[in-house]
PAVEXMAR-946238 format. One record per residue (C-alpha): residue in three letters; x negated, y negated, z. Coordinates in Angstrom, 1 decimal. Layout:
# residues N
(rolo ALA,(X,Y,Z))
...
***
This chain:
# residues 337
(rolo MET,(-19.8,36.6,-40.2))
(rolo ARG,(-18.1,33.4,-41.0))
(rolo LYS,(-18.5,30.8,-38.4))
(rolo GLY,(-15.5,30.1,-36.6))
(rolo LEU,(-13.8,33.4,-37.1))
(rolo PHE,(-13.7,34.2,-33.3))
(rolo LYS,(-12.9,31.4,-31.0))
(rolo SER,(-14.1,31.3,-27.7))
(rolo LYS,(-11.6,32.5,-25.0))
(rolo PRO,(-9.6,29.6,-23.3))
(rolo LYS,(-10.5,29.0,-19.6))
(rolo THR,(-8.0,30.0,-17.1))
(rolo PRO,(-7.2,27.4,-14.4))
(rolo ALA,(-9.4,29.5,-11.8))
(rolo ASP,(-12.3,29.4,-14.2))
(rolo LEU,(-11.7,25.7,-14.9))
(rolo VAL,(-11.7,24.9,-11.1))
(rolo ARG,(-14.8,27.2,-10.4))
(rolo GLN,(-16.9,25.7,-13.1))
(rolo THR,(-15.9,22.2,-12.0))
(rolo ARG,(-16.9,23.0,-8.4))
(rolo ASP,(-20.2,24.5,-9.5))
(rolo VAL,(-21.0,21.1,-11.4))
(rolo LEU,(-19.8,18.9,-8.4))
(rolo VAL,(-21.8,21.0,-5.8))
(rolo TYR,(-24.9,20.6,-8.0))
(rolo LEU,(-24.2,16.8,-8.4))
(rolo ASP,(-23.6,16.3,-4.7))
(rolo THR,(-26.8,18.2,-3.6))
(rolo ALA,(-29.1,17.1,-6.3))
(rolo GLY,(-31.6,14.5,-6.1))
(rolo PRO,(-31.8,12.4,-9.4))
(rolo LYS,(-28.5,12.8,-11.4))
(rolo ARG,(-28.7,14.8,-14.5))
(rolo ASP,(-27.0,13.5,-17.7))
(rolo ASP,(-26.3,16.8,-19.1))
(rolo LYS,(-24.4,17.8,-15.9))
(rolo LEU,(-22.5,14.6,-15.9))
(rolo ALA,(-21.4,15.0,-19.4))
(rolo GLU,(-20.3,18.6,-18.8))
(rolo LEU,(-18.4,17.4,-15.6))
(rolo ASN,(-16.7,14.6,-17.7))
(rolo LYS,(-15.6,17.2,-20.2))
(rolo LEU,(-14.3,19.5,-17.3))
(rolo VAL,(-12.2,16.7,-15.8))
(rolo ARG,(-10.7,16.0,-18.9))
(rolo GLU,(-9.5,19.6,-19.0))
(rolo LEU,(-8.2,19.4,-15.5))
(rolo LYS,(-6.3,16.3,-16.4))
(rolo SER,(-4.9,18.0,-19.6))
(rolo VAL,(-3.6,21.0,-17.7))
(rolo LEU,(-1.8,18.6,-15.2))
(rolo TYR,(-0.5,16.1,-17.6))
(rolo GLY,(-0.4,18.0,-20.9))
(rolo ASN,(-1.5,16.5,-24.1))
(rolo SER,(-0.5,15.1,-27.6))
(rolo GLU,(0.1,18.8,-28.5))
(rolo SER,(1.8,20.5,-25.5))
(rolo GLU,(3.6,19.8,-22.3))
(rolo PRO,(2.1,20.9,-19.0))
(rolo VAL,(2.8,24.6,-18.1))
(rolo PRO,(4.4,24.7,-14.5))
(rolo GLU,(2.6,28.1,-13.8))
(rolo ALA,(-0.8,26.7,-14.8))
(rolo CYS,(-0.3,23.6,-12.9))
(rolo ALA,(0.6,25.5,-9.7))
(rolo GLN,(-2.5,27.8,-10.3))
(rolo LEU,(-4.9,24.9,-10.9))
(rolo THR,(-3.5,22.9,-7.6))
(rolo GLN,(-4.0,26.0,-5.5))
(rolo GLU,(-7.4,26.6,-6.6))
(rolo ILE,(-8.4,23.1,-6.3))
(rolo PHE,(-7.3,23.0,-2.7))
(rolo ARG,(-8.3,26.4,-1.7))
(rolo ALA,(-12.0,26.0,-3.0))
(rolo ASN,(-12.3,22.6,-1.4))
(rolo THR,(-13.0,21.1,-5.0))
(rolo PHE,(-10.5,18.0,-4.1))
(rolo ARG,(-12.9,16.8,-1.5))
(rolo LEU,(-15.9,17.2,-3.8))
(rolo LEU,(-14.0,15.1,-6.5))
(rolo ILE,(-13.5,12.3,-4.1))
(rolo ILE,(-17.0,12.6,-2.7))
(rolo CYS,(-18.7,12.6,-6.1))
(rolo LEU,(-16.7,10.0,-7.7))
(rolo PRO,(-19.3,7.2,-7.1))
(rolo LYS,(-21.7,9.2,-9.3))
(rolo LEU,(-19.5,9.5,-12.3))
(rolo ASN,(-19.1,7.2,-15.3))
(rolo LEU,(-16.1,4.8,-15.5))
(rolo GLU,(-14.0,7.2,-17.9))
(rolo ALA,(-14.7,10.1,-15.6))
(rolo ARG,(-13.6,8.1,-12.5))
(rolo LYS,(-10.3,7.1,-14.1))
(rolo ASP,(-9.6,10.8,-15.0))
(rolo VAL,(-10.4,11.9,-11.5))
(rolo THR,(-8.1,9.3,-10.1))
(rolo GLN,(-5.3,10.6,-12.2))
(rolo VAL,(-6.0,14.1,-11.3))
(rolo VAL,(-6.0,13.2,-7.6))
(rolo ALA,(-2.7,11.4,-8.0))
(rolo ASN,(-1.0,14.2,-9.9))
(rolo LEU,(-2.0,16.7,-7.3))
(rolo GLN,(0.0,15.0,-4.7))
(rolo ARG,(3.3,15.7,-6.6))
(rolo GLN,(2.3,19.3,-7.5))
(rolo GLN,(4.4,22.0,-5.6))
(rolo VAL,(3.2,25.5,-4.9))
(rolo HIS,(6.0,27.9,-3.7))
(rolo SER,(8.3,24.8,-3.2))
(rolo ARG,(5.6,23.1,-0.8))
(rolo LEU,(3.4,20.1,-1.4))
(rolo ILE,(0.3,21.8,-0.6))
(rolo ALA,(-1.6,18.5,-0.8))
(rolo SER,(0.0,17.4,2.4))
(rolo ASP,(-1.3,20.3,4.2))
(rolo TYR,(-4.7,20.0,2.9))
(rolo LEU,(-4.9,16.2,4.0))
(rolo GLU,(-3.7,16.9,7.3))
(rolo ALA,(-6.3,19.1,7.9))
(rolo ASN,(-9.0,16.8,6.3))
(rolo LEU,(-7.9,13.5,7.7))
(rolo ASP,(-11.7,12.2,7.4))
(rolo LEU,(-11.0,11.7,3.7))
(rolo MET,(-8.6,9.1,4.4))
(rolo ASP,(-11.4,7.3,6.2))
(rolo LEU,(-13.6,7.8,3.2))
(rolo LEU,(-11.0,6.3,0.8))
(rolo ILE,(-10.2,3.2,3.2))
(rolo SER,(-14.0,2.3,3.2))
(rolo GLY,(-14.3,2.4,-0.6))
(rolo TYR,(-12.7,-1.1,-0.5))
(rolo GLU,(-16.1,-2.1,0.7))
(rolo ASP,(-17.7,-0.9,-2.5))
(rolo LEU,(-16.7,-2.8,-5.7))
(rolo ASP,(-17.6,-0.2,-8.1))
(rolo ILE,(-15.1,2.3,-6.5))
(rolo ALA,(-12.7,0.2,-4.6))
(rolo LEU,(-9.8,0.3,-7.2))
(rolo HIS,(-10.4,4.2,-7.9))
(rolo TYR,(-10.2,4.9,-4.1))
(rolo GLY,(-7.4,2.4,-3.6))
(rolo GLY,(-5.3,4.3,-6.1))
(rolo MET,(-6.0,7.6,-4.6))
(rolo LEU,(-5.3,6.2,-1.1))
(rolo ARG,(-1.7,5.0,-2.1))
(rolo GLU,(-1.0,8.4,-3.7))
(rolo CYS,(-2.2,10.3,-0.4))
(rolo ILE,(0.1,7.9,1.8))
(rolo ARG,(3.1,9.2,-0.2))
(rolo HIS,(2.9,11.9,2.4))
(rolo GLN,(4.6,10.7,5.6))
(rolo SER,(2.1,12.3,8.0))
(rolo ILE,(-0.8,10.9,6.2))
(rolo ALA,(0.6,7.4,6.2))
(rolo LYS,(1.2,7.8,10.1))
(rolo HIS,(-2.2,8.7,10.5))
(rolo VAL,(-3.6,5.5,8.7))
(rolo LEU,(-1.1,3.2,10.6))
(rolo GLU,(-2.3,4.6,13.8))
(rolo SER,(-6.1,4.5,13.1))
(rolo GLU,(-8.5,1.6,13.8))
(rolo HIS,(-8.8,1.3,9.9))
(rolo LEU,(-5.4,-0.5,9.8))
(rolo LYS,(-7.0,-3.8,11.1))
(rolo LYS,(-9.5,-3.5,8.4))
(rolo PHE,(-6.6,-4.3,5.9))
(rolo PHE,(-6.3,-7.9,7.2))
(rolo ASP,(-9.8,-8.6,5.8))
(rolo TYR,(-9.6,-6.5,2.9))
(rolo ILE,(-6.7,-8.5,1.7))
(rolo GLN,(-8.7,-11.7,1.7))
(rolo LEU,(-11.9,-10.3,-0.1))
(rolo PRO,(-13.2,-12.8,-2.6))
(rolo HIS,(-12.8,-10.3,-5.5))
(rolo PHE,(-9.3,-10.9,-6.8))
(rolo ASP,(-8.6,-7.4,-8.0))
(rolo VAL,(-9.9,-5.6,-4.9))
(rolo ALA,(-7.9,-7.8,-2.6))
(rolo ALA,(-4.8,-7.4,-4.7))
(rolo ASP,(-5.2,-3.6,-4.5))
(rolo ALA,(-5.7,-3.8,-0.7))
(rolo ALA,(-2.8,-5.8,-0.5))
(rolo ALA,(-0.6,-3.3,-2.5))
(rolo THR,(-1.8,-0.5,-0.3))
(rolo PHE,(-1.1,-2.5,2.9))
(rolo LYS,(2.6,-3.1,1.6))
(rolo GLU,(3.1,0.6,0.8))
(rolo LEU,(2.0,1.6,4.4))
(rolo LEU,(4.3,-1.1,5.9))
(rolo THR,(7.3,-0.3,3.7))
(rolo ARG,(7.6,3.3,2.3))
(rolo HIS,(8.3,5.4,5.4))
(rolo LYS,(11.0,3.6,7.2))
(rolo SER,(11.1,5.6,10.5))
(rolo THR,(7.4,5.7,11.0))
(rolo VAL,(7.0,2.1,10.3))
(rolo ALA,(9.7,1.2,12.8))
(rolo GLU,(8.0,3.4,15.4))
(rolo PHE,(4.7,1.9,14.7))
(rolo LEU,(5.9,-1.7,14.8))
(rolo SER,(7.6,-1.2,18.0))
(rolo LYS,(4.7,0.3,19.6))
(rolo ASN,(2.0,-2.1,18.4))
(rolo TYR,(4.1,-5.2,18.1))
(rolo ASP,(1.9,-7.6,20.0))
(rolo TRP,(-1.6,-7.0,18.5))
(rolo PHE,(0.0,-6.4,15.0))
(rolo PHE,(1.9,-9.6,14.7))
(rolo GLU,(-0.8,-11.7,16.3))
(rolo GLU,(-3.1,-10.5,13.7))
(rolo TYR,(-0.4,-10.9,11.0))
(rolo ASN,(0.3,-14.4,11.9))
(rolo SER,(-3.1,-15.7,12.5))
(rolo LYS,(-4.8,-13.9,9.4))
(rolo LEU,(-2.1,-13.6,6.9))
(rolo LEU,(0.4,-16.4,7.5))
(rolo GLU,(-2.0,-19.1,8.6))
(rolo SER,(-4.7,-18.1,6.2))
(rolo GLU,(-6.4,-20.9,4.2))
(rolo ASN,(-5.8,-18.8,1.1))
(rolo TYR,(-2.7,-19.7,-0.8))
(rolo ILE,(-2.3,-16.1,-2.3))
(rolo THR,(-2.6,-14.5,1.1))
(rolo ARG,(-0.1,-16.8,2.7))
(rolo ARG,(2.4,-16.1,-0.2))
(rolo GLN,(2.0,-12.4,0.1))
(rolo GLY,(2.0,-12.3,3.7))
(rolo VAL,(5.3,-14.2,4.3))
(rolo LYS,(7.0,-12.1,1.3))
(rolo LEU,(6.0,-8.7,3.0))
(rolo LEU,(7.1,-10.2,6.3))
(rolo GLY,(10.4,-10.8,5.0))
(rolo ASP,(10.5,-7.3,3.4))
(rolo MET,(9.7,-5.6,6.7))
(rolo LEU,(12.1,-7.8,8.8))
(rolo LEU,(15.1,-7.6,6.6))
(rolo ASP,(14.8,-3.8,6.4))
(rolo ARG,(17.6,-2.4,8.7))
(rolo SER,(15.1,0.4,10.1))
(rolo ASN,(13.2,-2.7,11.7))
(rolo SER,(16.1,-4.5,13.2))
(rolo ALA,(14.8,-4.2,17.0))
(rolo VAL,(11.6,-5.6,15.6))
(rolo MET,(13.2,-8.5,13.8))
(rolo VAL,(15.1,-9.6,16.8))
(rolo ARG,(11.9,-9.8,18.7))
(rolo TYR,(10.3,-11.5,16.1))
(rolo VAL,(12.8,-14.4,15.6))
(rolo SER,(13.1,-14.9,19.5))
(rolo SER,(9.5,-16.4,19.6))
(rolo LYS,(9.0,-20.0,19.5))
(rolo ASP,(5.5,-19.6,18.1))
(rolo ASN,(6.7,-17.5,15.2))
(rolo LEU,(9.4,-20.1,14.4))
(rolo ARG,(6.7,-22.9,14.4))
(rolo ILE,(4.7,-20.9,11.8))
(rolo LEU,(7.7,-20.3,9.6))
(rolo MET,(8.5,-24.1,9.7))
(rolo ASN,(5.2,-25.0,8.7))
(rolo LEU,(5.3,-22.5,5.7))
(rolo LEU,(8.7,-24.3,4.6))
(rolo ARG,(6.9,-27.5,4.5))
(rolo GLU,(4.4,-26.2,2.0))
(rolo SER,(4.0,-27.7,-1.4))
(rolo SER,(4.4,-24.4,-3.0))
(rolo LYS,(7.9,-23.6,-4.1))
(rolo GLY,(7.0,-19.8,-4.0))
(rolo ILE,(6.0,-19.9,-0.4))
(rolo GLN,(8.7,-22.1,0.6))
(rolo ILE,(11.3,-19.7,-0.9))
(rolo GLU,(9.7,-16.6,0.8))
(rolo ALA,(9.5,-18.6,4.1))
(rolo PHE,(13.3,-19.4,3.9))
(rolo HIS,(14.2,-15.7,3.8))
(rolo VAL,(12.4,-15.2,7.1))
(rolo PHE,(13.6,-18.6,8.5))
(rolo LYS,(17.2,-17.7,7.8))
(rolo LEU,(17.0,-15.0,10.3))
(rolo PHE,(16.0,-17.4,13.1))
(rolo ALA,(19.1,-19.3,12.1))
(rolo ALA,(21.5,-16.6,12.1))
(rolo ASN,(20.4,-15.0,15.2))
(rolo GLN,(23.5,-15.4,17.4))
(rolo ASN,(21.5,-14.9,20.7))
(rolo LYS,(18.8,-17.6,20.2))
(rolo PRO,(16.7,-18.3,23.2))
(rolo PRO,(17.1,-21.8,24.5))
(rolo ASP,(13.5,-22.8,23.5))
(rolo ILE,(14.3,-21.7,19.9))
(rolo VAL,(17.5,-23.8,20.0))
(rolo GLY,(15.7,-26.6,21.4))
(rolo ILE,(13.1,-26.8,18.5))
(rolo LEU,(15.8,-26.4,15.8))
(rolo ILE,(17.6,-29.3,17.3))
(rolo ALA,(14.5,-31.6,17.6))
(rolo ASN,(13.8,-30.9,13.9))
(rolo ARG,(17.4,-30.9,12.7))
(rolo SER,(17.4,-34.1,10.7))
(rolo LYS,(14.2,-32.8,9.0))
(rolo LEU,(15.5,-29.4,8.4))
(rolo LEU,(18.7,-30.6,6.8))
(rolo ARG,(17.1,-33.1,4.7))
(rolo LEU,(14.7,-30.2,3.5))
(rolo PHE,(17.4,-27.8,2.6))
(rolo GLY,(19.6,-30.6,0.9))
(rolo GLY,(16.9,-30.7,-1.8))
(rolo PHE,(16.0,-27.2,-1.8))
(rolo LYS,(16.4,-25.5,-5.3))
(rolo ILE,(15.3,-22.6,-7.0))
(rolo ASP,(14.4,-22.3,-10.8))
(rolo LYS,(17.4,-20.2,-11.6))
(rolo GLU,(21.0,-20.1,-10.3))
(rolo ASP,(21.2,-17.6,-7.4))
(rolo GLU,(24.7,-17.3,-5.7))
(rolo GLN,(23.4,-15.3,-2.7))
(rolo PHE,(20.6,-17.9,-2.2))
(rolo GLU,(22.9,-20.7,-2.2))
(rolo ALA,(25.4,-18.9,0.3))
(rolo ASP,(22.5,-18.3,2.5))
(rolo LYS,(21.3,-21.8,2.4))
(rolo ALA,(24.8,-23.0,3.2))
(rolo GLN,(25.0,-20.7,6.1))
(rolo VAL,(21.7,-21.9,7.6))
(rolo VAL,(22.7,-25.5,7.3))
(rolo LYS,(25.8,-24.8,9.0))
(rolo GLU,(24.2,-23.0,11.9))
(rolo ILE,(21.8,-25.7,12.4))
(rolo ALA,(24.3,-28.5,12.1))
(rolo GLU,(26.5,-27.0,14.7))
(rolo LEU,(23.6,-26.3,17.3))
(rolo GLU,(24.2,-27.5,20.8))
(rolo PRO,(21.5,-27.6,23.5))
(rolo ARG,(21.5,-24.7,25.9))
(rolo ASP,(20.5,-24.6,29.5))
(rolo GLN,(17.0,-23.8,29.7))
(rolo ARG,(16.8,-22.9,33.2))
***
């Protein structure tokens, strides 16, 4: 019989998930890792990825994607993929990260079943967040985490958990790639789901902005300060956070921090600080102590804005600057009784 006359029967999505799960269970429970099992898993994960993303020869088949997705969550293979990731080689970790990302978007009977699964397995978020403390897996777990918080209920859980406070430290980790990844996740948490973020900031205003100001805006790290003031502007300028914005710009301590950022030598930080400072100036119900600080520093502020330029022409920036200058120039002392 000629070799190759009969081809092996292609695996069904159910077969593929079952085989993947068997190898993952082995790796999760075995002592020393077995190279042959790792090689087998690498091949299986590539096949999972091929079903979900397609390949150079064919597009993904919706029915196969749905079946694969259903099987991965039904058999708890999703959990095993995350738990076993540290045991895999770099290429397999990348493939698993892509598989986990894709699964968040797959619909089965018009439902995102990943969301239901994660709601029932919230401890996986704890595991992914703690990944920032392990250099080998930080970027992979970080990428998975951002995909999982695309689901509003999961983002709400992370915002309301004790883990959120850890991000103030993760953002300042000495390894730039990991710190930048943590900053990207932090931004996603605080900007993607508008109503959830607005509710969170209103309920947790005091401790959150105390941490935010001291650890980010007053950090000794230039990149941390710049990212911090940029994200602050994004949050406060969002209409859904209007109540939080009014509260923030009514604080003289917050105003002093922003004025210090305006004085930085970095043009990048100055520009981002200006976008927040203009909210203090535009507030038509400025508390008397805010008015007093602005008047006491009026000549310095007007001199600063007089020479305030950005690299390219920006009509909106110039209009905002003119309005801020007008507001400050016309301020009159208010009764502070």
